[in-house]
C-alpha positions as YAML, in Angstrom:
chain: A
units: angstrom
residues:
- id: 1
  name: UNK
  ca: [-33.16, 16.68, 63.33]
- id: 2
  name: UNK
  ca: [-34.93, 17.30, 66.22]
- id: 3
  name: UNK
  ca: [-39.14, 17.56, 65.69]
- id: 4
  name: UNK
  ca: [-39.38, 20.96, 67.69]
- id: 5
  name: UNK
  ca: [-39.54, 24.54, 66.33]
- id: 6
  name: UNK
  ca: [-35.87, 25.20, 65.39]
- id: 7
  name: UNK
  ca: [-34.43, 27.77, 68.49]
- id: 8
  name: UNK
  ca: [-34.16, 31.34, 67.51]
- id: 9
  name: UNK
  ca: [-30.11, 30.65, 68.10]
- id: 10
  name: UNK
  ca: [-30.00, 28.48, 65.26]
- id: 11
  name: UNK
  ca: [-31.40, 30.94, 62.61]
- id: 12
  name: UNK
  ca: [-28.37, 33.31, 64.14]
- id: 13
  name: UNK
  ca: [-25.66, 30.43, 63.48]
- id: 14
  name: UNK
  ca: [-26.82, 29.48, 60.06]
- id: 15
  name: UNK
  ca: [-26.87, 33.83, 59.32]
- id: 16
  name: UNK
  ca: [-23.35, 34.28, 60.61]
- id: 17
  name: UNK
  ca: [-22.79, 31.02, 58.83]
- id: 18
  name: UNK
  ca: [-23.92, 32.53, 55.60]
- id: 19
  name: UNK
  ca: [-21.81, 36.00, 55.70]
- id: 20
  name: UNK
  ca: [-18.77, 33.62, 56.83]
- id: 21
  name: UNK
  ca: [-19.02, 31.31, 53.59]
- id: 22
  name: UNK
  ca: [-20.24, 34.14, 51.44]
- id: 23
  name: UNK
  ca: [-16.57, 36.04, 52.02]
- id: 24
  name: UNK
  ca: [-14.75, 33.03, 51.01]
- id: 25
  name: UNK
  ca: [-15.21, 33.24, 47.11]
- id: 26
  name: UNK
  ca: [-13.59, 36.76, 46.69]
- id: 27
  name: UNK
  ca: [-11.07, 35.56, 49.06]
- id: 28
  name: UNK
  ca: [-10.00, 32.40, 47.62]
- id: 29
  name: UNK
  ca: [-10.45, 33.94, 44.23]
- id: 30
  name: UNK
  ca: [-7.64, 36.30, 45.14]
- id: 31
  name: UNK
  ca: [-5.26, 33.86, 46.04]
- id: 32
  name: UNK
  ca: [-5.07, 33.04, 42.35]
- id: 33
  name: UNK
  ca: [-1.10, 32.32, 42.23]
- id: 34
  name: UNK
  ca: [-2.05, 29.63, 43.63]
- id: 35
  name: UNK
  ca: [-3.04, 26.96, 42.13]
- id: 36
  name: UNK
  ca: [-6.69, 26.11, 42.28]
- id: 37
  name: UNK
  ca: [-6.27, 22.11, 44.08]
- id: 38
  name: UNK
  ca: [-3.60, 23.33, 46.48]
- id: 39
  name: UNK
  ca: [-5.09, 26.27, 46.93]
- id: 40
  name: UNK
  ca: [-8.06, 24.34, 48.47]
- id: 41
  name: UNK
  ca: [-6.05, 21.90, 50.53]
- id: 42
  name: UNK
  ca: [-4.31, 24.95, 52.35]
- id: 43
  name: UNK
  ca: [-8.05, 25.70, 53.11]
- id: 44
  name: UNK
  ca: [-8.84, 22.15, 54.34]
- id: 45
  name: UNK
  ca: [-5.47, 21.97, 56.25]
- id: 46
  name: UNK
  ca: [-5.96, 25.16, 57.95]
- id: 47
  name: UNK
  ca: [-9.12, 23.96, 59.32]
- id: 48
  name: UNK
  ca: [-8.76, 20.94, 60.45]
- id: 49
  name: UNK
  ca: [-5.90, 22.65, 62.88]
- id: 50
  name: UNK
  ca: [-8.88, 25.00, 63.87]
- id: 51
  name: UNK
  ca: [-11.19, 22.08, 64.92]
- id: 52
  name: UNK
  ca: [-8.60, 19.63, 66.38]
- id: 53
  name: UNK
  ca: [-8.98, 21.40, 69.67]
- id: 54
  name: UNK
  ca: [-13.00, 21.23, 69.68]
- id: 55
  name: UNK
  ca: [-12.20, 17.74, 68.31]
- id: 56
  name: UNK
  ca: [-10.02, 16.27, 70.91]
- id: 57
  name: UNK
  ca: [-12.20, 18.06, 73.78]
- id: 58
  name: UNK
  ca: [-15.49, 16.30, 72.32]
- id: 59
  name: UNK
  ca: [-13.74, 12.85, 71.94]
- id: 60
  name: UNK
  ca: [-12.68, 12.78, 75.45]
- id: 61
  name: UNK
  ca: [-16.22, 13.63, 76.76]
- id: 62
  name: UNK
  ca: [-17.89, 11.40, 74.71]
- id: 63
  name: UNK
  ca: [-20.27, 8.95, 76.22]
- id: 64
  name: UNK
  ca: [-21.68, 6.85, 73.18]
- id: 65
  name: UNK
  ca: [-19.43, 5.08, 70.97]
- id: 66
  name: UNK
  ca: [-18.60, 6.07, 66.84]
- id: 67
  name: UNK
  ca: [-19.11, 3.03, 65.11]
- id: 68
  name: UNK
  ca: [-17.27, 1.40, 62.18]
- id: 69
  name: UNK
  ca: [-20.73, 2.54, 59.94]
- id: 70
  name: UNK
  ca: [-20.12, 6.42, 61.27]
- id: 71
  name: UNK
  ca: [-16.37, 6.05, 60.14]
- id: 72
  name: UNK
  ca: [-17.62, 5.15, 56.93]
- id: 73
  name: UNK
  ca: [-19.98, 7.66, 56.24]
- id: 74
  name: UNK
  ca: [-17.38, 10.24, 57.54]
- id: 75
  name: UNK
  ca: [-14.79, 8.84, 54.85]
- id: 76
  name: UNK
  ca: [-17.27, 8.88, 52.17]
- id: 77
  name: UNK
  ca: [-18.14, 12.46, 53.22]
- id: 78
  name: UNK
  ca: [-14.56, 13.89, 53.26]
- id: 79
  name: UNK
  ca: [-14.68, 12.62, 49.46]
- id: 80
  name: UNK
  ca: [-17.39, 14.72, 49.17]
- id: 81
  name: UNK
  ca: [-16.16, 17.94, 50.36]
- id: 82
  name: UNK
  ca: [-12.99, 17.56, 48.36]
- id: 83
  name: UNK
  ca: [-14.69, 16.90, 45.92]
- id: 84
  name: UNK
  ca: [-16.67, 20.14, 45.95]
- id: 85
  name: UNK
  ca: [-14.16, 22.31, 47.30]
- id: 86
  name: UNK
  ca: [-11.50, 21.09, 44.48]
- id: 87
  name: UNK
  ca: [-14.06, 21.77, 41.49]
- id: 88
  name: UNK
  ca: [-15.28, 24.91, 43.02]
- id: 89
  name: UNK
  ca: [-11.85, 26.94, 43.93]
- id: 90
  name: UNK
  ca: [-11.15, 26.05, 40.48]
- id: 91
  name: UNK
  ca: [-14.15, 27.34, 38.94]
- id: 92
  name: UNK
  ca: [-13.57, 30.72, 40.55]
- id: 93
  name: UNK
  ca: [-10.06, 30.79, 38.21]
- id: 94
  name: UNK
  ca: [-12.31, 29.92, 34.92]
- id: 95
  name: UNK
  ca: [-15.50, 31.48, 35.38]
- id: 96
  name: UNK
  ca: [-16.79, 34.82, 37.06]
- id: 97
  name: UNK
  ca: [-17.31, 35.42, 40.81]
- id: 98
  name: UNK
  ca: [-20.98, 35.78, 40.78]
- id: 99
  name: UNK
  ca: [-21.18, 32.60, 38.55]
- id: 100
  name: UNK
  ca: [-19.23, 30.40, 40.41]
- id: 101
  name: UNK
  ca: [-21.36, 31.42, 43.36]
- id: 102
  name: UNK
  ca: [-24.65, 31.16, 41.94]
- id: 103
  name: UNK
  ca: [-23.93, 27.51, 40.30]
- id: 104
  name: UNK
  ca: [-22.41, 26.11, 43.26]
- id: 105
  name: UNK
  ca: [-25.20, 27.14, 45.05]
- id: 106
  name: UNK
  ca: [-27.77, 25.37, 43.08]
- id: 107
  name: UNK
  ca: [-27.43, 22.11, 45.34]
- id: 108
  name: UNK
  ca: [-31.24, 22.57, 46.74]
- id: 109
  name: UNK
  ca: [-32.32, 21.50, 43.21]
- id: 110
  name: UNK
  ca: [-30.11, 18.81, 43.26]
- id: 111
  name: UNK
  ca: [-31.48, 17.40, 46.71]
- id: 112
  name: UNK
  ca: [-35.19, 17.90, 45.09]
- id: 113
  name: UNK
  ca: [-33.93, 15.57, 42.43]
- id: 114
  name: UNK
  ca: [-32.89, 13.50, 44.82]
- id: 115
  name: UNK
  ca: [-35.66, 13.20, 46.90]
- id: 116
  name: UNK
  ca: [-37.32, 10.03, 45.55]
- id: 117
  name: UNK
  ca: [-34.31, 8.36, 45.40]
- id: 118
  name: UNK
  ca: [-33.50, 8.96, 49.70]
- id: 119
  name: UNK
  ca: [-37.57, 8.53, 50.71]
- id: 120
  name: UNK
  ca: [-38.32, 12.05, 50.92]
- id: 121
  name: UNK
  ca: [-42.10, 12.65, 49.11]
- id: 122
  name: UNK
  ca: [-41.58, 15.26, 46.16]
- id: 123
  name: UNK
  ca: [-44.52, 17.68, 45.95]
- id: 124
  name: UNK
  ca: [-45.55, 19.70, 43.04]
- id: 125
  name: UNK
  ca: [-44.43, 23.02, 44.79]
- id: 126
  name: UNK
  ca: [-40.98, 21.25, 45.05]
- id: 127
  name: UNK
  ca: [-41.24, 20.66, 40.90]
- id: 128
  name: UNK
  ca: [-42.27, 24.09, 40.06]
- id: 129
  name: UNK
  ca: [-39.52, 25.53, 42.27]
- id: 130
  name: UNK
  ca: [-36.99, 23.29, 40.65]
- id: 131
  name: UNK
  ca: [-38.34, 23.82, 37.29]
- id: 132
  name: UNK
  ca: [-37.92, 27.85, 37.66]
- id: 133
  name: UNK
  ca: [-34.34, 27.58, 38.97]
- id: 134
  name: UNK
  ca: [-32.97, 25.24, 36.33]
- id: 135
  name: UNK
  ca: [-34.26, 27.95, 33.72]
- id: 136
  name: UNK
  ca: [-32.88, 30.68, 35.68]
- id: 137
  name: UNK
  ca: [-29.39, 28.61, 35.63]
- id: 138
  name: UNK
  ca: [-30.25, 27.91, 31.65]
- id: 139
  name: UNK
  ca: [-30.85, 31.62, 31.04]
- id: 140
  name: UNK
  ca: [-27.28, 32.95, 33.29]
- id: 141
  name: UNK
  ca: [-25.61, 30.67, 30.57]
- id: 142
  name: UNK
  ca: [-26.23, 33.50, 27.75]
- id: 143
  name: UNK
  ca: [-23.69, 35.08, 29.13]
- id: 144
  name: UNK
  ca: [-21.16, 32.60, 28.20]
- id: 145
  name: UNK
  ca: [-19.54, 34.47, 25.56]
- id: 146
  name: UNK
  ca: [-15.59, 33.10, 23.39]
- id: 147
  name: UNK
  ca: [-12.54, 34.99, 25.63]
- id: 148
  name: UNK
  ca: [-15.16, 36.35, 27.92]
- id: 149
  name: UNK
  ca: [-14.98, 35.99, 31.35]
- id: 150
  name: UNK
  ca: [-17.93, 33.53, 31.95]
- id: 151
  name: UNK
  ca: [-17.24, 30.01, 30.86]
- id: 152
  name: UNK
  ca: [-18.78, 27.15, 30.04]
- id: 153
  name: UNK
  ca: [-15.99, 25.06, 31.80]
- id: 154
  name: UNK
  ca: [-16.12, 26.98, 35.04]
- id: 155
  name: UNK
  ca: [-19.64, 27.44, 35.27]
- id: 156
  name: UNK
  ca: [-19.71, 23.05, 35.27]
- id: 157
  name: UNK
  ca: [-16.97, 22.78, 37.91]
- id: 158
  name: UNK
  ca: [-18.72, 25.33, 40.15]
- id: 159
  name: UNK
  ca: [-22.43, 22.81, 39.09]
- id: 160
  name: UNK
  ca: [-20.10, 19.82, 39.92]
- id: 161
  name: UNK
  ca: [-19.67, 21.49, 43.17]
- id: 162
  name: UNK
  ca: [-22.71, 21.57, 44.55]
- id: 163
  name: UNK
  ca: [-24.02, 18.09, 43.40]
- id: 164
  name: UNK
  ca: [-21.45, 17.23, 45.97]
- id: 165
  name: UNK
  ca: [-21.63, 18.92, 48.39]
- id: 166
  name: UNK
  ca: [-25.24, 17.41, 48.59]
- id: 167
  name: UNK
  ca: [-23.56, 14.33, 49.78]
- id: 168
  name: UNK
  ca: [-21.98, 15.88, 52.36]
- id: 169
  name: UNK
  ca: [-24.92, 17.50, 53.65]
- id: 170
  name: UNK
  ca: [-26.97, 14.29, 53.67]
- id: 171
  name: UNK
  ca: [-24.17, 12.64, 55.94]
- id: 172
  name: UNK
  ca: [-24.49, 15.37, 58.09]
- id: 173
  name: UNK
  ca: [-27.79, 15.55, 58.38]
- id: 174
  name: UNK
  ca: [-27.44, 11.64, 59.48]
- id: 175
  name: UNK
  ca: [-24.42, 11.88, 61.68]
- id: 176
  name: UNK
  ca: [-25.69, 14.57, 63.75]
- id: 177
  name: UNK
  ca: [-29.45, 14.28, 63.30]
- id: 178
  name: UNK
  ca: [-29.87, 10.89, 63.81]
- id: 179
  name: UNK
  ca: [-26.36, 9.59, 64.98]
- id: 180
  name: UNK
  ca: [-26.04, 12.33, 67.08]
- id: 181
  name: UNK
  ca: [-22.58, 12.40, 66.84]
- id: 182
  name: UNK
  ca: [-21.12, 15.82, 68.18]
- id: 183
  name: UNK
  ca: [-19.97, 18.85, 66.14]
- id: 184
  name: UNK
  ca: [-16.39, 18.41, 66.39]
- id: 185
  name: UNK
  ca: [-16.59, 15.02, 66.08]
- id: 186
  name: UNK
  ca: [-17.88, 15.05, 62.85]
- id: 187
  name: UNK
  ca: [-16.15, 17.87, 60.98]
- id: 188
  name: UNK
  ca: [-12.57, 17.31, 61.87]
- id: 189
  name: UNK
  ca: [-12.24, 14.01, 60.05]
- id: 190
  name: UNK
  ca: [-14.17, 14.78, 57.30]
- id: 191
  name: UNK
  ca: [-12.03, 18.21, 56.46]
- id: 192
  name: UNK
  ca: [-9.02, 16.55, 57.62]
- id: 193
  name: UNK
  ca: [-9.66, 13.88, 55.15]
- id: 194
  name: UNK
  ca: [-10.85, 16.32, 52.82]
- id: 195
  name: UNK
  ca: [-7.33, 17.91, 52.95]
- id: 196
  name: UNK
  ca: [-5.87, 14.60, 52.47]
- id: 197
  name: UNK
  ca: [-7.80, 14.13, 48.94]
- id: 198
  name: UNK
  ca: [-6.75, 17.45, 47.80]
- id: 199
  name: UNK
  ca: [-3.41, 17.04, 49.42]
- id: 200
  name: UNK
  ca: [-2.91, 14.18, 47.07]
- id: 201
  name: UNK
  ca: [-4.55, 15.91, 43.83]
- id: 202
  name: UNK
  ca: [-2.42, 18.56, 44.23]
- id: 203
  name: UNK
  ca: [0.57, 16.17, 44.13]
- id: 204
  name: UNK
  ca: [-0.83, 14.46, 40.89]
- id: 205
  name: UNK
  ca: [-2.76, 17.39, 39.02]
- id: 206
  name: UNK
  ca: [-0.18, 20.13, 40.22]
- id: 207
  name: UNK
  ca: [3.18, 19.41, 40.57]
- id: 208
  name: UNK
  ca: [2.86, 20.24, 44.24]
- id: 209
  name: UNK
  ca: [5.31, 18.90, 46.81]
- id: 210
  name: UNK
  ca: [6.55, 18.82, 50.00]
- id: 211
  name: UNK
  ca: [10.15, 19.80, 49.45]
- id: 212
  name: UNK
  ca: [9.23, 23.01, 47.10]
- id: 213
  name: UNK
  ca: [10.83, 25.97, 48.17]
- id: 214
  name: UNK
  ca: [8.18, 28.57, 46.38]
- id: 215
  name: UNK
  ca: [5.20, 28.55, 49.10]
- id: 216
  name: UNK
  ca: [2.74, 28.76, 45.59]
- id: 217
  name: UNK
  ca: [4.18, 25.01, 44.87]
- id: 218
  name: UNK
  ca: [4.45, 23.62, 48.49]
- id: 219
  name: UNK
  ca: [1.96, 21.37, 50.36]
- id: 220
  name: UNK
  ca: [2.24, 23.43, 53.66]
- id: 221
  name: UNK
  ca: [2.99, 26.75, 51.92]
- id: 222
  name: UNK
  ca: [0.28, 28.60, 53.74]
- id: 223
  name: UNK
  ca: [2.38, 28.45, 56.79]
- id: 224
  name: UNK
  ca: [4.76, 31.48, 54.67]
- id: 225
  name: UNK
  ca: [3.80, 34.74, 55.91]
- id: 226
  name: UNK
  ca: [2.85, 36.00, 52.45]
- id: 227
  name: UNK
  ca: [0.21, 33.14, 53.20]
- id: 228
  name: UNK
  ca: [-0.61, 33.00, 56.21]
- id: 229
  name: UNK
  ca: [-2.88, 35.32, 57.47]
- id: 230
  name: UNK
  ca: [-5.07, 34.47, 53.95]
- id: 231
  name: UNK
  ca: [-5.89, 30.80, 55.67]
- id: 232
  name: UNK
  ca: [-6.11, 31.73, 59.00]
- id: 233
  name: UNK
  ca: [-8.71, 33.77, 58.29]
- id: 234
  name: UNK
  ca: [-10.32, 30.96, 55.75]
- id: 235
  name: UNK
  ca: [-10.08, 28.65, 58.76]
- id: 236
  name: UNK
  ca: [-11.75, 30.82, 60.89]
- id: 237
  name: UNK
  ca: [-14.28, 32.38, 59.50]
- id: 238
  name: UNK
  ca: [-15.72, 30.04, 56.60]
- id: 239
  name: UNK
  ca: [-14.18, 27.06, 58.09]
- id: 240
  name: UNK
  ca: [-14.79, 27.22, 61.43]
- id: 241
  name: UNK
  ca: [-18.14, 29.98, 61.77]
- id: 242
  name: UNK
  ca: [-19.42, 29.10, 58.26]
- id: 243
  name: UNK
  ca: [-19.01, 25.26, 57.28]
- id: 244
  name: UNK
  ca: [-19.02, 23.89, 60.76]
- id: 245
  name: UNK
  ca: [-21.93, 26.40, 61.86]
- id: 246
  name: UNK
  ca: [-23.75, 24.59, 58.97]
- id: 247
  name: UNK
  ca: [-23.33, 21.52, 60.13]
- id: 248
  name: UNK
  ca: [-24.60, 22.51, 63.94]
- id: 249
  name: UNK
  ca: [-27.81, 24.06, 62.76]
- id: 250
  name: UNK
  ca: [-28.71, 20.42, 61.15]
- id: 251
  name: UNK
  ca: [-29.73, 19.10, 64.39]
- id: 252
  name: UNK
  ca: [-32.77, 21.38, 64.21]
- id: 253
  name: UNK
  ca: [-33.08, 23.14, 60.92]
- id: 254
  name: UNK
  ca: [-34.00, 20.46, 58.16]
- id: 255
  name: UNK
  ca: [-30.74, 20.26, 55.35]
- id: 256
  name: UNK
  ca: [-32.74, 21.18, 52.70]
- id: 257
  name: UNK
  ca: [-34.03, 24.92, 54.95]
- id: 258
  name: UNK
  ca: [-30.31, 25.50, 55.18]
- id: 259
  name: UNK
  ca: [-29.37, 24.42, 51.59]
- id: 260
  name: UNK
  ca: [-32.01, 27.07, 50.55]
- id: 261
  name: UNK
  ca: [-30.62, 30.12, 52.53]
- id: 262
  name: UNK
  ca: [-27.26, 29.27, 51.79]
- id: 263
  name: UNK
  ca: [-28.43, 30.03, 47.97]
- id: 264
  name: UNK
  ca: [-28.50, 33.25, 48.96]
- id: 265
  name: UNK
  ca: [-24.72, 33.16, 48.82]
- id: 266
  name: UNK
  ca: [-24.46, 34.65, 45.54]
- id: 267
  name: UNK
  ca: [-25.85, 38.32, 46.34]
- id: 268
  name: UNK
  ca: [-23.59, 38.23, 49.81]
- id: 269
  name: UNK
  ca: [-20.70, 36.76, 47.91]
- id: 270
  name: UNK
  ca: [-21.19, 39.54, 45.10]
- id: 271
  name: UNK
  ca: [-21.78, 42.28, 47.53]
- id: 272
  name: UNK
  ca: [-19.05, 41.40, 49.20]
- id: 273
  name: UNK
  ca: [-16.82, 41.19, 46.34]
- id: 274
  name: UNK
  ca: [-17.94, 44.39, 45.01]
- id: 275
  name: UNK
  ca: [-16.72, 46.01, 48.10]
- id: 276
  name: UNK
  ca: [-13.30, 44.14, 48.06]
- id: 277
  name: UNK
  ca: [-12.54, 45.17, 44.45]
- id: 278
  name: UNK
  ca: [-14.78, 48.17, 43.41]
- id: 279
  name: UNK
  ca: [-16.32, 46.41, 40.59]
- id: 280
  name: UNK
  ca: [-18.40, 43.73, 39.28]
- id: 281
  name: UNK
  ca: [-19.46, 41.22, 36.65]
- id: 282
  name: UNK
  ca: [-22.98, 41.02, 35.79]
- id: 283
  name: UNK
  ca: [-24.63, 40.42, 32.26]
- id: 284
  name: UNK
  ca: [-27.33, 40.65, 30.92]
- id: 285
  name: UNK
  ca: [-28.88, 37.19, 31.21]
- id: 286
  name: UNK
  ca: [-27.34, 36.34, 35.09]
- id: 287
  name: UNK
  ca: [-29.65, 39.71, 35.61]
- id: 288
  name: UNK
  ca: [-32.32, 37.86, 34.81]
- id: 289
  name: UNK
  ca: [-31.13, 34.59, 35.16]
- id: 290
  name: UNK
  ca: [-30.14, 34.84, 38.62]
- id: 291
  name: UNK
  ca: [-32.88, 35.98, 40.00]
- id: 292
  name: UNK
  ca: [-35.59, 33.08, 39.26]
- id: 293
  name: UNK
  ca: [-32.84, 31.04, 40.83]
- id: 294
  name: UNK
  ca: [-33.48, 32.85, 44.07]
- id: 295
  name: UNK
  ca: [-37.40, 32.61, 42.97]
- id: 296
  name: UNK
  ca: [-37.05, 28.57, 42.66]
- id: 297
  name: UNK
  ca: [-35.27, 28.08, 45.83]
- id: 298
  name: UNK
  ca: [-37.96, 30.56, 47.80]
- id: 299
  name: UNK
  ca: [-41.04, 28.43, 46.06]
- id: 300
  name: UNK
  ca: [-39.32, 24.70, 47.44]
- id: 301
  name: UNK
  ca: [-38.47, 26.54, 50.54]
- id: 302
  name: UNK
  ca: [-42.02, 27.45, 50.89]
- id: 303
  name: UNK
  ca: [-43.19, 23.55, 50.21]
- id: 304
  name: UNK
  ca: [-40.65, 22.75, 52.15]
- id: 305
  name: UNK
  ca: [-42.23, 25.01, 55.34]
- id: 306
  name: UNK
  ca: [-45.79, 24.29, 54.63]
- id: 307
  name: UNK
  ca: [-45.15, 20.43, 54.55]
- id: 308
  name: UNK
  ca: [-43.50, 20.88, 58.13]
- id: 309
  name: UNK
  ca: [-46.40, 22.77, 59.25]
- id: 310
  name: UNK
  ca: [-48.84, 19.80, 57.93]
- id: 311
  name: UNK
  ca: [-46.96, 17.34, 60.00]
- id: 312
  name: UNK
  ca: [-46.85, 19.79, 63.07]
- id: 313
  name: UNK
  ca: [-50.48, 20.00, 62.97]
- id: 314
  name: UNK
  ca: [-51.33, 15.85, 62.11]
...
């Protein structure tokens, strides 16, 4: 990340990315006729195709070399991204939209827990914010009821998505900020790799195949007229404008700040879901715990901002 203050347009890109990624939950949840891992692989396949022209253009114009280590980091990042999407899409079928978005967005708390391991200083504000966020998450679990829409399995799968996206964000930070890898040179191989991992998982876990005549069981069933427009939107909206936008702004904005801003995805995604369906499931404990999760994120953001200001003053 550059030392200079983030330019205004970077915040604009991040805002558009937030809206785009927040819309993915309700769209993917509405595609419940398709098994979750296959659904996630379709999303990655479509996004990879959208990213391919940018990759070819930047690859031809590259002046520096991508090292073997860089490719290795991209491979690991694609694994993180694959697990993130697979577990999150699975959670959309097994818990409420708001809970899925809340728990997949708790990655700032995970990042705070990892800060000592990656050489980042953990301050009192980080710990305090993380504690409040975790408390909110635990309170939100109070809405779990036998046979209800909110389930422990679904929430746990969403949290796994949060934990694995941290690896994806850290890899993007290193390759984009320190190694100066162009955005499409990073995003296309990682997205393609995630699509391959998810495709293999769909074959082994859901019985998907290339030859299946039923689109909802075919590895490339998204090309069917029924599903093509859905995947086109997911690829261009949340895929290109969303996740690629997030990786783009990592050059200027600290990853923990990006992560915390994206924590507002449950709020934005919930509003989009309400507009889409005309209803929204919100239990009492979620109404209590959700704001605490956001409050914890804000506290961590303020601590990180104060740290950056102090560093600039030195």
